Phi, psi and omega in degrees: 000135178285127178271090183293329181296326176290321179299309180302318182295319179295322180290318179301317181294321180293317182297317180299313186295322177294318177303313180300316182304314179296327182283351171065254183295334176303319178303320184293325183278338182274334186223149174218149170250132177247134172224167171288116190289340174279326185111196192223125174303149188310315190263006179270161169298150184226109179226153175228182187213134167261127175254130184219147175268356178225153183287140185249358188070243177241084184298140179261137182221161177240135171265121185230152173292166180302333181268006172099004179284136180288131178253313188201139171268137189232158177238127178287147178245124181297130179276157181286334180238158176207160180241140167301150008272015178245103190282355178231135181226144180226124182273150182230129181240122181227033182305327183290348179279122187228359177292129179294145178151185181257138186220169164213164175254140179229131178275120184295144176065012181231000182051042179241118186240146172280162172300159174292139179219160181255153163249126182144180181300146173294151171300171180283060182287351174297336176290323178297321177296316177302321179296321174298311180305324179298324183291347178270006182294138173256147187108243172270120182257118184291342178283315179270337185060036175234155173274138176229158171048052176280358180254014176286117352198202180242129186286140173227140181066017185268192182285344180249168181306141174309144181077017168289133184287134174228170181256099172240032175295159178092203183076198183234143167293146189283321183202227176284348173264189185232031169284162174228127187237133170290329180304314180269326183294322180298319179288326181293312178301318182298316183296321174304311181296313181296321182292325176293315178307316182291328185214066183297337181284351191270001187237146188255168179239094179244342180237166177266185184295337177277357182081017179261156185301130177135127187285153177226018177085004179237132177305145182303323180300327179278330168304319183286319179300313182298324176298320180288322182293324176298325179289315177301321178292331175291325183282356180236067187288341182217162183305335179245023186237142175204118174263151186229355182201137175245125180076174175208196189289000167296344176298334192277082180235043180083177182285140178206146175288146185307321182279356179236043184295120180265002182290133180240120183260014179114353183238017180098158179296148177053047186230212181301148174232149181293146174239114186273129176276140180278107184258339191079012183232156179303148184226164176153135184260009179210216188294318186271131186240142175277171176254155182196142175231352183172196180234009185307324179293310183290311181294319180295307183296324176293320178297317176303315182298313181297316176303318173297321175305314174303312179304322183279304190285343179297337183265359180259129181304128178091353184243013185293318180294322177298317180299316179292330177292324179294316185293315177305310179294324177302315181294321178296314181296323177301314177300317179298318181299317179297323185283337177229064181296141182137197186232149176236122179271170171291161183249140171241169185236306190239003180221160184278358187275134178200167173283117191255041180301131177226020171250154183208336184292330177295324182288321179287326176299317183295314176300310182299316182291323179291320179292327178294324177305323186274306190274328188061025173289124189296326182298333181290318180293324177294320176298318180299321177297315181297316180290327175295331179282345173279315184276326178050233184264009187294130187190158174302335180299338181273353185254157171270351173196168184200157174282170185298113179062027184297310181249083192240151349298169190277351169238134180281090181287343174300315175298320178299313183293320178293324175298325182294324188253347189280175174278177189300322179294325180293312183302316180298317185289319178296323177294320180296322178296312179298319179294324177298317178298310186291333175292322180295319175295319179297320178297318182291332185292342183285348186271004176212160187288348186270352177070025181250150186229015178282170182268146178262061171263178178302130185072038181296334178298328176300320181293321177297315177301319185290323176303312181296323182292314183294321178296323179295316183294317179303317179299318176295316181292333185242336187083354182278141176253024185298332184256018178295322173301323175294319181303307184287328178297320179287331174284322174305318181300314185289339184244035164117340180273076182209176187298334187265348180068025183237145167296157175254014179244127183297133175078353184227141350293152177299147178065025176234183177275128178210167180298131182237303187278062195267162184277080185204133183299325183298326179286307186288326185263326183243002182055033181253124173260116181271119180288149168096015182249139177275130175274163185309309177105172184301148180236145169307139180301329179297331177277310185305316185290347181258356184293140181279135169076015179277122169229161178250130187281340180205175182304137185285114182291346176256015185302324183283353181246357186292126167295158176296328193250357178225137182234141169219133181235132169264079184212129187298340180278348183260088181290346186273334184242343193233025179259125175293142182233151181296298186286333171301320180291320175299329176304331182283337196301308183298314186289321178295321178300316177302315183286342176279347186274343188292000000 
């Protein structure tokens, strides 16, 4: 039987394409081609997307080499879902092409080409991520080559009277501001250590321990991890002591270089800053109070990180005593977490925004499993199982929305650590938990043409990276590649296959569209763009429109591409979508290193 509807559709599409070709620039505004600007590893799925304001029928495309040689003729397939301002979307699949090289897609009869992309392993961009994290150092900053925040700080809510001097120098600034959080820094240090454990041969030694050029016999990723571990040790000055935050949102006084901090907490500008003690109770020095039920999240995650520090540094000549110090502190912090199970959130002062973490059993599970690897103490394995049975599959992945950092970290590394050390029944259960999460994301991904299922809440790019990371870990745990499409779709999203056609990582890929006008003092004050940082990412408009103090400094370059319900701005005044973050960048490390392996 002849399908006349298909013939009619194809003729209409051809006529339309000819019309658009004649119109020239009109064609560019009516249609867009989206690809992963970095490209596609050889063995990964390879897809692109045509966005169109008019129906195209069955659009024909050519996959060509960078020099213009035809490789394969393709046909776009209309997707079930689409986003405004392009009511029609057509997926393109060229997964079977595996020859290494540079390519582009060309839409026939429309003079429309995609950006050039590669097929093959990703470059070693994990090194760029480590370099960005290095520029976030507090104390001696290797980018400015200046000392900052040498008066950190004065204790509050601690075992001693308020305003008692303590040493909380060091660590990392959290984002474009200069606060320091154990909540995010502990996870950042852990990701550095775990990524090195997985692929130790992938990391170079180009800087010394101060972050300045010159090798010191330690891979740069471990120099950075050690910087984070040393700060955690400072925040744990005694067996029953743990501080969790330095400074608060009084920091937000416009852009300033770290060594020229104009924030005044009551002792003059660029002077003492508050250091908050983890009490397990609600805190706040002004109107806004955090919530708290214990300290298990902070103590557990810090203990897991220090245990990882022991595992890594014990094998390096000259670092054995440091490794032992990490292990001793890890055991003390784990004990503190068991005594005060629950969560402690971040603190704010003059605005309602804070880190709202309210999970903790995953962190204690993580700590117990990492410590069991070292000590082989049976009670730790039993503890890990108990904590796993509390958290189970609970994750932001199970939700249709979540508060800011509510279920953090975004991948349950406790389940992965227990899978590493547990018996067969433990392994099976941890796999089921991960699978349950990924199935939920996969189901949600069907509702949009980009194949992504993460939430567009604050720091949404962290969530996209977390989906890819969890899919990667699932593959290691099972040998199954069933979630590879999900893995690559979320990396595609971060690397240009999104409504705006831009990468979400500063400076990467080179010669592509990436965030430039970021909410970062080094950019605004020194005109320095730091490569390798993940920006916060797109927000649901319902959230973006309610954010306090957001203005746009110039005309939105993506205005003609903005969906109605999701917004992203490459503008330094939009701190909610365009601010580089410490832990968000660390979220990229494992997955970028994995994609560099192919």
